[in-house]
N, C-alpha and C positions, 0 to 999 in steps of 0.2 A: 503351493499350499497343498497338504494331504488332503484326499477326499473326506476321510473322516471327520475333518474339522468343521465341514458344513454342518454337520448334526450334532457334534458334540460341543462345538465352541459357541457361546452366545456373545456375538461381536458388539450388541448393544450392552451388555453387561460390562464386558471388558472396558468401553469406553464411559460406562456409567452414563448413558444418555436413554431416553425412552424411544420406542420403537417408531414412534411419530415425529422424531427429532428432525428438524430442518437442516438443509447443508449448511446454513450459517453456525447452527448450533453444534453440527459434526466438526466442522473446522475450527471453531472456537476451543472446543473441549480436546480435540486432538493437539493443536498447538500448545496448550497449557500442560497437557500430560507429557507431551514430547519433550518439552523444555525441563519439567521435573525429573523425567526418567532417562534422559539422554546419557549415554556413557560418558561424554566429555564432562558433564556435570556430576557424575558418580563413578570416577575413576576406580577400576578394581572391584565394583559392586556387582556381581554375577547376577544377583537378585535384580537389581534395577535394569541391567542389561535385557534379562529375560523378559521383563515387564515392558521395555521399550518395544521389544521384537513383537509381543502380542498386541500393543496399542497400533503398531505400524500395520501388522496384518487386518486388524480390524478396521482400520480408517481406509486402506486400500481397496477393500470391497464396499464399504458402505459409502464412500465419497462419490462413487462412480452410480450412476442412476440405473444402468442396465443389470449391472453386478447386485447391487441392492435389491432389485426386484426378483432376480434369479435367486439370491440368497434366502430371501423372505419366502419364495415358493417351495424351495427345498427344505427349509426348516418347518414349513407348516405341513409339508408332506409326509416328512419323515420325524416329526417330533417325539423324541423319546426312543427312537429306533437305534440300535447297536448293531455292530459288524460280528453278530454271533452266529455260531453254527447251528443250524436248526435241525433239532432231533425231533422223535416221535413226541407228540404232546407238548413240544416247546412252544410258548406262547411270546408274541411281541417281538421276534426276530426280525433282522433287516430285511428277510426274504418275504415276510408277511406284508411289509409295506409295499414292495412292488409285485406281490403275488397277483392280485387282481388286474394290475396293469398288463402284465404278460401272459395271462390265462392260467396261472399257477394257483394254488390253494395253500392252506397252511400244513396239510399234510401229504400235497401232492409232489411234483416234480421241483425241485430247488434250482435257483438260479446261482451260477458260481460268481463271486465276486473278488477275481484273483488278480495279481498284477498282471498287467500287460507285457506281451513278448516285447523284445527289443526289434524285431523286423515287422514289415507291413502284414505279414501272415502270421503273427504271434496270436495267442488266445485274447478274446476281447477281455478287458477288465472293467472295473467300475467306472473309471474314467471315461472310457468309450461310451458307455450307456448313457451318464449324463451329458457327455458331449454331444450326443445325438439328440438328446432331449431339448438341449438349449442352445445347440448351434455353435458350441464352443469345442475347443480340443482338449487335451489331457491337463491334468492338473500339476504336473510334475514343475520341478524347479529347471528353469531358464539357466543360462549361461550368467545372468546377473543378478540371479537372485529367485525369491518365490515368484512365479509367473502368475498363477491364480487366474481369474478373470480380468484383471486389470493391470497386471504388469507390476514391476518394482514402483515403491512409493517414493515421491519426491523428498528430499532432504529438508531439515527444518530451516526457515528463514532466520537470519540474524540481524538485529537491530544495532544501529550505532548512532551517534549525533556529533556533530561538529559546529563550532561557532566561528564566523567569519566577520571581518571588517567589513564595512559597507562598500567601500571601494573594491575590496576583493571580490565579493558577491557580484558585483557588476561586470568586472573583467573575467571572472573565471579564475580557476588555480587548481593545481595539483595538491591535496593534504594527504598525510600520512596518518592512519589510524591505527590503533592497536585492537586486535580483536580479544575474544575471551580466552583463546589459547595462548597469547602472549605473542603471537605473529603478527608483525606490521602489516599493513596493507596499503596501498597507494591508490586513491580515489580520485578521479578527475571532477572538478565540479564545474559544471558548464557556465558560460558566461550569462549574466542575467538571472542568476538563481535567486529566489525569493525566500523571506522570511518564512520558515515553517514548511518549505517544501521538501518532498522526499525522493531521494535519488536511489533507483533499483539497480544493483549490478547482479546480473544474472550469473549464476553458478558459484558466487563467491560466499555462499552461506555453508551450512553443515551438510557433510555428505549423506547420501542415501544410505539407510541401514541395510539395504537389500540390493544394492549395485544400481540403483535409479539415478536420476538426474539430482544434481546437487542442489540445496536450496539456494535462496539469493541473499544478498546483503543489503538492506533497506537503511540508507543513511538520512536522517533528519537533520536539515541546514538550519541553523538561528543566525540571524544578521542584526549586528549592533548598529544602533542608530547613528546617523551622522550629524554633525553639529549645525550643518547648512542646508543639506539636501535631504528631501524627503521623496520615497517614491511612490508613484501613483500609477500602477499598471508599468507600461513599457516608458512612461513619461518621468522626469524628474522635475520636483517643485522646488523654488527658492523663493524667499520673500527678500525684496530689494528695497531698500529705503530710499527715499528721495525728498529733498527739502521743498518747503512749500513754492520757495521761488522757482524751482526746477519743474514741479508739477504745474504752477500757474503758467510760466512763460515758455516751457519746453526746453529739453536739453538732451545732450549725448551724454548717456553713462555707462559704466562699466560693469558687467556681470559675470560672475564667476560660473566655470564650467568644472565639471567632475574631472580630475586628472587632465586639465589641459589649461591654456592661456584663456584669461577672460574675452568676452566679445562684448562689443559695442552695440548699443541699442538706442533708438531715438525714442524720446519721450515727448508726446505731442503736447502742445499747450493746452491747459485745462484738463490735463489726466487727473482722474479721481483715484483714491486710494481704493486698492482692491482690483484695479484693471490688471489683466493678465497679459503679458508681452510673451510672444513665442519665438524660440529659436529652434528651427528644424534641423532634425538629425542629431541633436546634441543630448539625446536622453539614453535609455538603455539599449544596447545592441544585443540582440539575443536571435536564436533559430527561428523565433516566430516574427522578428522585424525588428525595427529601430524607432524607438520613441522620440519625444521632443523634450526641449527644456522649457518649462514654463516658469516665468517670472513673475510674480505678483508684486505690483507696486504698493508701497507703504508710505504714506506721506508722513513726514518726520516733524512734529510740531514743537518749536522751541519751548523748552520748560523754564527758561530764564532770561527775560528781557530787561534791558537797561532803560532808563526813564527816555531816552531819546528813541530809541527803537519801540518803545511802547507808544510813543505819540506818532511815530510814523505809521504803525498799523491801525491807529485809531483813526488817523486822517484817511487811510486807505478805505476803512470801512464807512467811513462818513461818505466817501466818493461813490461808493458802490451802491446799487439799486436796492431799495428795501425789500428783499425776497426772504421767504422762509423756506428753507430746503425741506423742513419736514412737513410741510403742508400736505403735499399728496399721501405721505405716508400716513398721516393720522385719519384723512379722508377714507383711504382704504380700510383701515383698522376699523372706524365707524360702521364700515359697510354701507 
């Protein structure tokens, strides 16, 4: 960045933010403007490209705490100053800004702000003066672009989305996405990805405008619901119906698993509806661990009974103790 820019350019105005803007406000504003004026979004538009470079320059300074503080100090010290030649009677020249600092006056000795020489023994320029004041080096361009105080700016992040089947999200897969420029990109979806989870691919976003690090590709994953299984963290849940006889007398039942053969579970006699049976290690396998399969027993009550069956149930009811299973519930409700 040219040294004159520190006095001539109002980076806050370039981004359209107040001088008290927070880091979050700066980032949000920069991303919005970068998307609006990026060359890929405005092919052949020289004005948009120039605006994009201005935005990147401003953000590269204001996004860094130390750079922003130094910029504010320079602007406050030299507000309205110009790199003009100081003649007799001249007012407001750049030399006047630094005159008191280096012992000179408006009509006295002038300080030369020329370009630095190519070698170590070359004449000192304006960059060297500011470098000594703020502990920095020159303001010239580096091999990767504008060096400034903070180096090249990072490219803009690119967002994308994909929808996966439930089983695919649990097992993991590689999907192909189309970027805004039409080029496809392969994205590896890790096993156990959850609905709404974001996956960040470093360096797969927009290139830096000034030779810095490329932005990232951020993929948001949506997962379709499964007709049988439901995810609970790393566990899988499934409702398993059992008959009244199986729940009352006990039984061995089959329970489905995701992507595998059913497993056998023992239902103890007198098992109530809602009891959870656990199958270790048959849940979601991910880098964070492996969950379990949680089978919730649901007692299925016959909806149609023949006269003979009704008589049998009535006979069973008559033979059972006269108990009210809601007695404790009502007592607790009354307090």
